[in-house]
PyMOL CGO cylinders between C-alpha atoms (Angstrom):
from pymol import cmd
from pymol.cgo import CYLINDER

trace = [
    CYLINDER, 83.04, -40.14, 32.63, 86.24, -41.53, 30.81, 0.3, 1, 1, 1, 1, 1, 1,
    CYLINDER, 86.24, -41.53, 30.81, 84.33, -42.96, 28.03, 0.3, 1, 1, 1, 1, 1, 1,
    CYLINDER, 84.33, -42.96, 28.03, 82.55, -39.59, 27.28, 0.3, 1, 1, 1, 1, 1, 1,
    CYLINDER, 82.55, -39.59, 27.28, 86.05, -37.85, 27.29, 0.3, 1, 1, 1, 1, 1, 1,
    CYLINDER, 86.05, -37.85, 27.29, 87.75, -40.45, 25.37, 0.3, 1, 1, 1, 1, 1, 1,
    CYLINDER, 87.75, -40.45, 25.37, 84.98, -39.97, 22.87, 0.3, 1, 1, 1, 1, 1, 1,
    CYLINDER, 84.98, -39.97, 22.87, 85.33, -36.04, 22.98, 0.3, 1, 1, 1, 1, 1, 1,
    CYLINDER, 85.33, -36.04, 22.98, 89.09, -36.43, 22.24, 0.3, 1, 1, 1, 1, 1, 1,
    CYLINDER, 89.09, -36.43, 22.24, 88.30, -38.87, 19.31, 0.3, 1, 1, 1, 1, 1, 1,
    CYLINDER, 88.30, -38.87, 19.31, 85.62, -36.52, 17.83, 0.3, 1, 1, 1, 1, 1, 1,
    CYLINDER, 85.62, -36.52, 17.83, 87.82, -33.49, 17.90, 0.3, 1, 1, 1, 1, 1, 1,
    CYLINDER, 87.82, -33.49, 17.90, 90.91, -35.49, 16.30, 0.3, 1, 1, 1, 1, 1, 1,
    CYLINDER, 90.91, -35.49, 16.30, 88.44, -36.61, 13.51, 0.3, 1, 1, 1, 1, 1, 1,
    CYLINDER, 88.44, -36.61, 13.51, 87.11, -33.00, 13.07, 0.3, 1, 1, 1, 1, 1, 1,
    CYLINDER, 87.11, -33.00, 13.07, 90.84, -31.74, 12.99, 0.3, 1, 1, 1, 1, 1, 1,
    CYLINDER, 90.84, -31.74, 12.99, 91.83, -34.19, 10.25, 0.3, 1, 1, 1, 1, 1, 1,
    CYLINDER, 91.83, -34.19, 10.25, 88.82, -33.34, 8.20, 0.3, 1, 1, 1, 1, 1, 1,
    CYLINDER, 88.82, -33.34, 8.20, 89.31, -29.86, 8.38, 0.3, 1, 1, 1, 1, 1, 1,
    CYLINDER, 89.31, -29.86, 8.38, 92.98, -30.32, 7.32, 0.3, 1, 1, 1, 1, 1, 1,
    CYLINDER, 92.98, -30.32, 7.32, 91.95, -31.96, 4.31, 0.3, 1, 1, 1, 1, 1, 1,
    CYLINDER, 91.95, -31.96, 4.31, 88.98, -29.98, 3.21, 0.3, 1, 1, 1, 1, 1, 1,
    CYLINDER, 88.98, -29.98, 3.21, 91.10, -27.21, 1.65, 0.3, 1, 1, 1, 1, 1, 1,
    CYLINDER, 91.10, -27.21, 1.65, 93.06, -29.75, -0.39, 0.3, 1, 1, 1, 1, 1, 1,
    CYLINDER, 93.06, -29.75, -0.39, 89.84, -31.25, -1.87, 0.3, 1, 1, 1, 1, 1, 1,
    CYLINDER, 89.84, -31.25, -1.87, 88.35, -27.94, -2.54, 0.3, 1, 1, 1, 1, 1, 1,
    CYLINDER, 88.35, -27.94, -2.54, 91.62, -26.91, -4.19, 0.3, 1, 1, 1, 1, 1, 1,
    CYLINDER, 91.62, -26.91, -4.19, 91.40, -30.01, -6.41, 0.3, 1, 1, 1, 1, 1, 1,
    CYLINDER, 91.40, -30.01, -6.41, 88.03, -29.43, -7.77, 0.3, 1, 1, 1, 1, 1, 1,
    CYLINDER, 88.03, -29.43, -7.77, 88.66, -25.57, -8.16, 0.3, 1, 1, 1, 1, 1, 1,
    CYLINDER, 88.66, -25.57, -8.16, 91.56, -26.42, -10.54, 0.3, 1, 1, 1, 1, 1, 1,
    CYLINDER, 91.56, -26.42, -10.54, 89.44, -28.96, -12.48, 0.3, 1, 1, 1, 1, 1, 1,
    CYLINDER, 89.44, -28.96, -12.48, 86.50, -26.39, -12.61, 0.3, 1, 1, 1, 1, 1, 1,
    CYLINDER, 86.50, -26.39, -12.61, 86.08, -24.33, -15.70, 0.3, 1, 1, 1, 1, 1, 1,
    CYLINDER, 86.08, -24.33, -15.70, 87.56, -20.71, -15.58, 0.3, 1, 1, 1, 1, 1, 1,
    CYLINDER, 87.56, -20.71, -15.58, 84.76, -18.12, -14.58, 0.3, 1, 1, 1, 1, 1, 1,
    CYLINDER, 84.76, -18.12, -14.58, 84.53, -14.98, -16.89, 0.3, 1, 1, 1, 1, 1, 1,
    CYLINDER, 84.53, -14.98, -16.89, 83.67, -12.83, -13.87, 0.3, 1, 1, 1, 1, 1, 1,
    CYLINDER, 83.67, -12.83, -13.87, 86.28, -10.29, -13.24, 0.3, 1, 1, 1, 1, 1, 1,
    CYLINDER, 86.28, -10.29, -13.24, 84.59, -8.47, -10.17, 0.3, 1, 1, 1, 1, 1, 1,
    CYLINDER, 84.59, -8.47, -10.17, 83.94, -9.80, -6.51, 0.3, 1, 1, 1, 1, 1, 1,
    CYLINDER, 83.94, -9.80, -6.51, 80.58, -10.39, -5.18, 0.3, 1, 1, 1, 1, 1, 1,
    CYLINDER, 80.58, -10.39, -5.18, 78.60, -8.96, -2.59, 0.3, 1, 1, 1, 1, 1, 1,
    CYLINDER, 78.60, -8.96, -2.59, 79.75, -5.32, -3.31, 0.3, 1, 1, 1, 1, 1, 1,
    CYLINDER, 79.75, -5.32, -3.31, 77.50, -2.38, -3.08, 0.3, 1, 1, 1, 1, 1, 1,
    CYLINDER, 77.50, -2.38, -3.08, 77.23, -0.29, -6.14, 0.3, 1, 1, 1, 1, 1, 1,
    CYLINDER, 77.23, -0.29, -6.14, 80.09, 1.99, -7.01, 0.3, 1, 1, 1, 1, 1, 1,
    CYLINDER, 80.09, 1.99, -7.01, 79.86, 5.15, -5.28, 0.3, 1, 1, 1, 1, 1, 1,
    CYLINDER, 79.86, 5.15, -5.28, 82.32, 7.95, -3.83, 0.3, 1, 1, 1, 1, 1, 1,
    CYLINDER, 82.32, 7.95, -3.83, 80.65, 7.14, -0.37, 0.3, 1, 1, 1, 1, 1, 1,
    CYLINDER, 80.65, 7.14, -0.37, 80.99, 3.37, -0.50, 0.3, 1, 1, 1, 1, 1, 1,
    CYLINDER, 80.99, 3.37, -0.50, 83.54, 1.65, 1.76, 0.3, 1, 1, 1, 1, 1, 1,
    CYLINDER, 83.54, 1.65, 1.76, 84.31, -0.95, -0.80, 0.3, 1, 1, 1, 1, 1, 1,
    CYLINDER, 84.31, -0.95, -0.80, 86.60, -0.07, -3.41, 0.3, 1, 1, 1, 1, 1, 1,
    CYLINDER, 86.60, -0.07, -3.41, 86.06, -2.50, -6.63, 0.3, 1, 1, 1, 1, 1, 1,
    CYLINDER, 86.06, -2.50, -6.63, 88.39, -0.62, -8.82, 0.3, 1, 1, 1, 1, 1, 1,
    CYLINDER, 88.39, -0.62, -8.82, 91.96, 0.03, -8.95, 0.3, 1, 1, 1, 1, 1, 1,
    CYLINDER, 91.96, 0.03, -8.95, 91.33, 3.53, -10.35, 0.3, 1, 1, 1, 1, 1, 1,
    CYLINDER, 91.33, 3.53, -10.35, 89.21, 5.05, -7.82, 0.3, 1, 1, 1, 1, 1, 1,
    CYLINDER, 89.21, 5.05, -7.82, 88.12, 7.76, -9.96, 0.3, 1, 1, 1, 1, 1, 1,
    CYLINDER, 88.12, 7.76, -9.96, 85.72, 5.76, -11.37, 0.3, 1, 1, 1, 1, 1, 1,
    CYLINDER, 85.72, 5.76, -11.37, 83.55, 6.17, -8.60, 0.3, 1, 1, 1, 1, 1, 1,
    CYLINDER, 83.55, 6.17, -8.60, 83.76, 9.93, -8.76, 0.3, 1, 1, 1, 1, 1, 1,
    CYLINDER, 83.76, 9.93, -8.76, 80.47, 11.96, -9.30, 0.3, 1, 1, 1, 1, 1, 1,
    CYLINDER, 80.47, 11.96, -9.30, 80.12, 14.06, -12.52, 0.3, 1, 1, 1, 1, 1, 1,
    CYLINDER, 80.12, 14.06, -12.52, 82.05, 17.15, -12.80, 0.3, 1, 1, 1, 1, 1, 1,
    CYLINDER, 82.05, 17.15, -12.80, 80.54, 20.53, -11.16, 0.3, 1, 1, 1, 1, 1, 1,
    CYLINDER, 80.54, 20.53, -11.16, 81.39, 23.66, -13.10, 0.3, 1, 1, 1, 1, 1, 1,
    CYLINDER, 81.39, 23.66, -13.10, 82.44, 26.30, -10.83, 0.3, 1, 1, 1, 1, 1, 1,
    CYLINDER, 82.44, 26.30, -10.83, 83.37, 30.06, -11.57, 0.3, 1, 1, 1, 1, 1, 1,
    CYLINDER, 83.37, 30.06, -11.57, 85.48, 32.41, -9.37, 0.3, 1, 1, 1, 1, 1, 1,
    CYLINDER, 85.48, 32.41, -9.37, 83.31, 34.65, -7.48, 0.3, 1, 1, 1, 1, 1, 1,
    CYLINDER, 83.31, 34.65, -7.48, 80.01, 32.89, -8.20, 0.3, 1, 1, 1, 1, 1, 1,
    CYLINDER, 80.01, 32.89, -8.20, 77.59, 30.26, -6.57, 0.3, 1, 1, 1, 1, 1, 1,
    CYLINDER, 77.59, 30.26, -6.57, 78.19, 26.78, -6.41, 0.3, 1, 1, 1, 1, 1, 1,
    CYLINDER, 78.19, 26.78, -6.41, 77.90, 25.01, -9.49, 0.3, 1, 1, 1, 1, 1, 1,
    CYLINDER, 77.90, 25.01, -9.49, 77.31, 28.41, -11.41, 0.3, 1, 1, 1, 1, 1, 1,
    CYLINDER, 77.31, 28.41, -11.41, 80.29, 27.78, -13.76, 0.3, 1, 1, 1, 1, 1, 1,
    CYLINDER, 80.29, 27.78, -13.76, 79.73, 27.62, -17.63, 0.3, 1, 1, 1, 1, 1, 1,
    CYLINDER, 79.73, 27.62, -17.63, 78.82, 24.38, -19.48, 0.3, 1, 1, 1, 1, 1, 1,
    CYLINDER, 78.82, 24.38, -19.48, 81.76, 22.18, -19.48, 0.3, 1, 1, 1, 1, 1, 1,
    CYLINDER, 81.76, 22.18, -19.48, 83.19, 20.43, -22.37, 0.3, 1, 1, 1, 1, 1, 1,
    CYLINDER, 83.19, 20.43, -22.37, 83.68, 16.82, -21.67, 0.3, 1, 1, 1, 1, 1, 1,
    CYLINDER, 83.68, 16.82, -21.67, 85.71, 14.23, -23.72, 0.3, 1, 1, 1, 1, 1, 1,
    CYLINDER, 85.71, 14.23, -23.72, 84.54, 10.74, -24.63, 0.3, 1, 1, 1, 1, 1, 1,
    CYLINDER, 84.54, 10.74, -24.63, 86.25, 9.17, -21.56, 0.3, 1, 1, 1, 1, 1, 1,
    CYLINDER, 86.25, 9.17, -21.56, 84.59, 11.72, -19.33, 0.3, 1, 1, 1, 1, 1, 1,
    CYLINDER, 84.59, 11.72, -19.33, 87.45, 14.24, -18.65, 0.3, 1, 1, 1, 1, 1, 1,
    CYLINDER, 87.45, 14.24, -18.65, 87.19, 18.17, -18.80, 0.3, 1, 1, 1, 1, 1, 1,
    CYLINDER, 87.19, 18.17, -18.80, 88.46, 19.19, -22.21, 0.3, 1, 1, 1, 1, 1, 1,
    CYLINDER, 88.46, 19.19, -22.21, 88.83, 23.20, -21.79, 0.3, 1, 1, 1, 1, 1, 1,
    CYLINDER, 88.83, 23.20, -21.79, 87.98, 25.63, -19.07, 0.3, 1, 1, 1, 1, 1, 1,
    CYLINDER, 87.98, 25.63, -19.07, 86.95, 29.12, -19.57, 0.3, 1, 1, 1, 1, 1, 1,
    CYLINDER, 86.95, 29.12, -19.57, 89.21, 31.98, -17.52, 0.3, 1, 1, 1, 1, 1, 1,
    CYLINDER, 89.21, 31.98, -17.52, 88.68, 32.11, -13.94, 0.3, 1, 1, 1, 1, 1, 1,
    CYLINDER, 88.68, 32.11, -13.94, 86.79, 28.82, -14.21, 0.3, 1, 1, 1, 1, 1, 1,
    CYLINDER, 86.79, 28.82, -14.21, 87.41, 25.41, -12.68, 0.3, 1, 1, 1, 1, 1, 1,
    CYLINDER, 87.41, 25.41, -12.68, 85.78, 22.04, -12.45, 0.3, 1, 1, 1, 1, 1, 1,
    CYLINDER, 85.78, 22.04, -12.45, 85.51, 19.70, -9.22, 0.3, 1, 1, 1, 1, 1, 1,
    CYLINDER, 85.51, 19.70, -9.22, 84.05, 16.50, -8.33, 0.3, 1, 1, 1, 1, 1, 1,
    CYLINDER, 84.05, 16.50, -8.33, 83.43, 14.68, -5.26, 0.3, 1, 1, 1, 1, 1, 1,
    CYLINDER, 83.43, 14.68, -5.26, 85.95, 11.48, -4.79, 0.3, 1, 1, 1, 1, 1, 1,
    CYLINDER, 85.95, 11.48, -4.79, 86.41, 9.14, -1.79, 0.3, 1, 1, 1, 1, 1, 1,
    CYLINDER, 86.41, 9.14, -1.79, 83.73, 10.84, 0.54, 0.3, 1, 1, 1, 1, 1, 1,
    CYLINDER, 83.73, 10.84, 0.54, 84.02, 8.08, 2.78, 0.3, 1, 1, 1, 1, 1, 1,
    CYLINDER, 84.02, 8.08, 2.78, 83.52, 9.25, 6.68, 0.3, 1, 1, 1, 1, 1, 1,
    CYLINDER, 83.52, 9.25, 6.68, 86.81, 8.72, 8.21, 0.3, 1, 1, 1, 1, 1, 1,
    CYLINDER, 86.81, 8.72, 8.21, 88.72, 7.98, 5.01, 0.3, 1, 1, 1, 1, 1, 1,
    CYLINDER, 88.72, 7.98, 5.01, 89.87, 4.62, 4.01, 0.3, 1, 1, 1, 1, 1, 1,
    CYLINDER, 89.87, 4.62, 4.01, 91.14, 2.26, 6.53, 0.3, 1, 1, 1, 1, 1, 1,
    CYLINDER, 91.14, 2.26, 6.53, 94.08, -0.04, 4.98, 0.3, 1, 1, 1, 1, 1, 1,
    CYLINDER, 94.08, -0.04, 4.98, 95.46, -2.49, 7.34, 0.3, 1, 1, 1, 1, 1, 1,
    CYLINDER, 95.46, -2.49, 7.34, 99.20, -2.49, 6.96, 0.3, 1, 1, 1, 1, 1, 1,
    CYLINDER, 99.20, -2.49, 6.96, 100.65, -5.33, 4.76, 0.3, 1, 1, 1, 1, 1, 1,
    CYLINDER, 100.65, -5.33, 4.76, 103.02, -7.78, 6.11, 0.3, 1, 1, 1, 1, 1, 1,
    CYLINDER, 103.02, -7.78, 6.11, 105.31, -10.05, 4.17, 0.3, 1, 1, 1, 1, 1, 1,
]
cmd.load_cgo(trace, "trace")
């Protein structure tokens, strides 16, 4: 019985030393590796207003297309919108407005507080 417990203690000690040294080895390999051209994370869903991931700093990039609205008219019954090259509304007729869906995540965005 004593041999088994000593063996387990030795195995645990060896594993803890190995786990402490692995991050250093990974960091050394990462520093010598060629830099990647990728600027976006992996395993993300496609950008959408209902997604729980926020892959862009500017969340407006996930917004849906503009919807033209007119006072006292049905949903989406406004006149055609003039959109600039960047996708922004250039001009609105009187009594008209434009809407879009943005951050329609059920329950909102759950942000954890940052600690320093």
